[in-house]
N, C-alpha and C positions, 0 to 999 in steps of 0.2 A: 301791310296786304299779308295775304293767308298762305301758310308753306304748300298747303294743296293743290295752288295754282300755279297754272305755269303762264311765263311773261308770254306775250305775243305781238307779230308785229302784224297789225290788222290794216289793208288797202278796203276805202270804201268807194265801189265804183259804181256810179251813177246816173241813170241812161236821164239824160236832158234834151231829148229828142223832140218834137213836136207832136209826138202821140203822147207824152206824159203830161199834156195840158187837158187831157182830157177830164170834163167834171163830175163823173162819175164816182169820183173820192172827191169829198169837197174840203177846201174850197176847189183843189184840182190833183192829179194824180200826183205830181213834183214835190207839191208842198207839203203832202202826209210823207211825202216817201224822207222829205230832207227832216221833218219832226221823229219820223224814224229810227233815224242815222241818228241826230240829236241824242233821243234817249240810250239808241247802243251806247257813244260816246260818253254820255255818264253816267250810265250805271254800270259800264264796265270799270270807269275811275275809280269807280265809289268802290269795289270790291278789290279792284287791281292796278294802283296808281303805276308799276312798272311795263305795263304795255302801251302801245304807240299807234298812232293809227295816221294814214295817207288818205288823201281824197283825190280822186278822178274822175271826173266827171265828162263824157262821150256824147256827142252828136254825128254832124259829120267826120270828127278826127276829135280822138281822146287830148285830153290839156290835163296834166300833172296840178295840182290848184295849192294843195300842201303837201309837204313833204312827211315824212313819219314825224309826228310831232308826240310829245309825254302831258302827264295832266296838269305840270305846270303849264303848258302854254295852250289849254284846251280852249280858253277863247278867238282862236284864230281858228279851229277846226270850225267853231258857230257861227261863224262871221261869214267864213268861204264857204257855209252851207247854205246860209240864208239867201247871198248873192248869188246864188244859181237860178239862169232862167231857159224856159225852152226855147229852143230852134235847130232847124235841121233836120238830116236823118240820123239813123242808128247804126253806129260804126264798131257793133259790138265788137269782132273779136280784136280789130285794132287796139280799143280799150281791154281786153284781158293781155291782152301782147306786154302793155307796156305796163300794167299793173304785175307781170309776171316779171319784166324786168326792171321795176321799181324792189318787186322784193331781194332778187338775186341778190343784184348792189348790196343790200342791206346785208345778205347771205355772205358774202364776203369779209365780210367786219369778222372780228374776233369776239365770241362771246355772243353768237345772233341769236336772235330771238326766233318761235317758231313761228313760219309763215302762214297765211290766209288770206281770203280773198272776199269779201261780203260785193256780190254783184246785185244791184238791184234796177231791175226794169219790167216791161210790160211786157219782153219778150219777144218782141219784133226788132229787124235789124237787117240790114241792106247786106246783100253779096258785097262780099270784096275778096282780095286776094288772101285778106287773112280771115280763115274757118273759127267761129268759134268754139268747134268740135277738136281740131287738130290743137289749138292753146287748150283746152281742157287736157286734151293727154296729155302735152308739153308739161301741164301742172303738175299732173299726174305722176309723172317721170320724177319731176323735184320734188314729190310729197307737198304739193301748198297745194290745201283746201279750199275747195271753193263753194260757199254758200250765197243761196240763190232766196231772191224775196221778190217775189213775182205777182204784179198788180192788175186787177183786171181778168177777165176772160182767157183762162188758159190758150193757146194758140194750139193746133192741131199735131203740128210738131215737136209742141213746149221743150222748145231747145233749153230753156232754166233746169228742166228737173233733168235732161241727160246733164249737161254741165255736173250739176251737183252732183250725180249719180257715178260720174266718171272717174271724178275725186276726192269719193266718199264723202263729200261734205251733206248737207241739209237742205231739203228746197222749202220754203214755205208759199201755198198759196194765200194772197189776202184779198178778201174783197171788200174790207172797209179798213177806215183809221186805224180803229180799235185792234184789228187782228194785227196789222203791220206794229205796232208798238209792244204787243204779245212778243209777238217774234222776235223783235230789237232785246228783250230781255232774256228772251228764251238764250240768244248768243251770247249778249253781255254774263249772263250766268257759265257760259260752255267752254273752260278752259281750267277743268280741273287735272292733276294727274293722275297718272293710271300706271302701279305698281303691278309686277311680277310678268309681266309680257317677255322679257324676256331676250326679245328685237334689240336688232343692231341699229338706231337711226340712219338714215340717207346723210345727215352731218356729217356721221364717222364713216362712211362708205367710202374708199380712195376712188371710186367711179365718179359717186355723184362729185365728190368734191372736184375732179377733174372737167364736170362738164360746166360745174358753176365759176371755175377761178378766171380770173378776169386777165386779158393778153397782154403782154407788157407791150410799153410807146417806145420807138426806135426814136433815136433822133430825129432825124424827117417828118415823125408824124406831131411833134408838139406844135400846137397851137402857138404864133405870137406873143399871148398872154403868157402862155403856160411855159415858154423859154425864157418870159421877162422874170416869171415869178423865182423858175432856179436859178434864174442869175443872181436877181435880187437876196433871195435866199443864202446861197451857196456861193456868192462872190462870184464875180464875170471869171476868175482863174479858178476855181470847183464846177464850173459849168457843164464839162465833160471830165468829170473824176468821180470813178468808182466809189462809194462813199463806205463799200466793205475792206476794199486794198488800197484805197487814198492814193490811186495811180491813175492816168488815163490809160495805161498801155495794160492789155491783159496777161497777166501771170502766168495763162496757164494756155495763150494761144500766141502772145504776142503781137497780139493784132491791134490795132487803133481803137478808142472808144467808137468811133463813130462805125465801126463794126459788129461789134459783139457790146457794145453798151446801150442799154434799157433804161427806162425811165417806170416806176410806179406809178399808174392812172392816177393814183387818188390824190398822195401827196407829191407825187412828182420827184423824186429822190433815186439817183441816178447808180446805175451798177452796174458791172458786167454781168451777161448773166451763167456764166462759168462760176462767178464769187458767190452769185444767190443760189447757184445748186448746192455749191459746198457749203455753204454757210448753213443751207434747209438741211444739209446730209448730216449736219454738226446738233441738230435739236434732237429733243427726245422726243418728240410727236411720228410716231410710226404711220398713223393712217395720215399724215399729210406725206411722209418721204415716197411712200408706194403710190401715192395718187399722182406723183410728178407736178408738185406743186410747192410754194413756199408763201409762206407770209413776210410782210415787207419790214424789214427789219426797222423801220420808223414806226410806220404806223398799222402793224399787221396787218394789213388787206391782202387778203386771199390771190397767190398772183397765180399764172401759168408758166410753167417754165417749158420752152421748150423742146419740142419731141427730140429733136436730133440729139439734147443736151441731155437730156434724163435718160437715152439709150447707150450717149458713153460712161454715165456712170452705173449704171447695169453692169456695163462691161467690165468696167471695174472689178465691180465688186464681185464679178464670177470669177475672172483674172486670179484676185487676190485670196480666191477661196481656194484656188485651184494652187497656186505657189502654198499655203498654207498644208493643201493635201501632202504637196510633195515633199515640205521641209517639216517635215511632223520630227517633236523632239524623239531622236534615236533611242530604243535600248538598249540596257546594259546587257553587254557581253562579255563572257570571259575571253581574255587574251590569252597566251600560250608561252609560257616560257620554252625557250630551247638552249640548250647546254651549251651547244656547238653548233653554229651557223652553218659550216660546211654539210653536214648531213641532211642540206634541203635542197645539196646539190650545189653545181658553178654559179647556174644563176643567182641565187640567192645571196653568195659571196659578193657577185658583181651587182647587187641593187645599193641604192641608196638610201641613208637614216631618213624620212621625210621631216628630221629636224635639225641637223647638222649636215645633212646631204653629204656625207661622208659614206663610203663603202663599209665594209666589212670584212674581217681581216679571217683566217682558220684559225680556228681552236673558242672563238671571242664567241660569248655568251651571246643572246637577242632574244625581242618578245616582239612574237606575230599575230596581228591585228585578228580576232578571230571572228570576223564577217566575211564568211568563203569567198566573196565578191572582189573581197582588196588583199588580203594576205598583207600587209603592211610590213614589211619588218623597222624595229626598232633598237637602235643599242639601250642597252639595260639604264645607262645612267639617260639616255636620251628619253625615254618611256616616265619616268617618273617629271620630267619635265611638263610633259602634254598638261594645257590646260583644263581642270576637271577631269580627266581620264577621256579626253574626246582625241579619236584617230584625227591625225591632221589629211587623211586621203577619202576618207568617209564620212567622216564626225560621228559614228557610233561609239557611244561612251563604253570603253571597256576597263577590266577592271582584274587583278592579280591576287588570286586565293592564294 
């Protein structure tokens, strides 16, 4: 792979509705689009074998045909594309929703690749609860680019161009098979690194991390298959034991695992939400800390820590900061040597030394704390016993010249 290329996760989202069977492209629209998709995959893997492709087809509803596949298994993609047939109407909004969901699952993994959607369609779509434009705006917020390949005569609303414009993608209008192949080759070659932008990517943005992080599973959320898997992996006795503190009882709340125990939705590793939050706080990734998320200690999947736990964490940090402010290391202050303590009056005579707790006698020498808000009195020998010269009453560090 060339050093100046960015590995991408590309979802090929291809329209297989009945209108794609039209023969204005020879032999028909779908066959030509499939050929272009194969060219895109083949050319990209020649230039960059770290990119990965997923395939989603859609008619009345979207179906994920192949999950993300690298160059080693490119034959799976080729076979899946060859098997596509035309049927039903075009649920474009639902297909974009599934494409975005598929990419978010990958973005939660550590070392995620740059996300991208290649939408191939004639632009016709049926109106449903999922609006393609709303999905485009969602993709824009997640920094997912959508490139669109349009076949046939552009519709008046040109939904494909609107989608690509919203997401800063590229729109290709294609009149024949040759232009489709040319468009595919352009996208195959379009993953160069850019330098000197100075911009922080969304994957480093705490708000973005919070948005894409997965929700933890509760005990009651586990399916029977997941429950059985956890039992097999950890043993029946460890089914409801935290993998961080190795206990069923939450060490912070003293509650049972059933109340504060959660499971990673990716690998079903169990942990208390408070233990997970503490573990995340001990890590060096400041962006993850700020976002209220954590990486699963077992599979490094991005997880969302419940908001109530993150609020408690922030409160502890603020409280700790206040304590540190009020218990700052005291300044060094001069102590005052008193030759006869009776010169300070009867109140001083009857005050007790903070070290030996005995009162003073008339004519006895003493050392007085230099802090005017303290003025504690020490016997001269007792003052020498102070640890590093710190006053027992106010903790100011004292010295005698």
